C-alpha positions, 0 to 999 in steps of 0.5 A: 953112226953107231954112237948116234943109234945108242945116243938116240936109244938112251934118249928114248928110254930117259923120256919113258922113265921121265914119263913114268914118274909124273906125279899123280895128283888124286888117288881114287879108292872104291870099296863097296858103295863109297869112293874116297879121293885122296890128294897127293898134293895138298891144298895150301891153308888158303886153298880149298876145292869142290868135288863134282861127280858125273853119272850114273852113265849112260842115263845122266851126263850132268855133274853133281855138286857133292861138296855143296855144303862146304868145299874141302880144305885144310884145317889151320886152327891148331886147337881143333887138331886133337879133336879132328885126328881122334884116336890117331893123336897118340900116334902123331905125338909119338911120331913127332915127339911133341904134344903140341898141336901147332907143332904137329900141324906145322910138321904135317903141312910143312913136309909133303912126304910126311904129310902124305905118309900119315894121311895114308895111315889115317883118314882123320889126318888126311882130312886134317891136311885137307887131302881126303874126300869121302863120297858115300853116295857112289853107286855102280853103273847098272847095265841097262842094255836088254836083249831083244 
């Protein structure tokens, strides 16, 4: 009986550990009047996504389409890599040991961990891999409750 109780306790603990390791797909970062969304799982080269925002609550419950111009998607054209990453080009070339844009794009897109680390270091790299969206139209909800 004592062994069954110990086994049950271990199984419960393993279930809690597994629950804690569920991968978060979106990391929201708010600063001032802006909100950035970083995807931990990048879209494939044929995928894209749109961003909608609800609010501000409690006045508006409708969703606002934030990416109406074009969806967020990864860059697949290697000739644009250097222009997109800008000043972070030198960091990428030294990290990957090559100055070939196609090789750098392939390494960023081919390994989720490497792509995520570099995306966290630079918003331009995150934008290149399709992991980044920045909403500068965000505003904090104002408390509309008044005292009578």
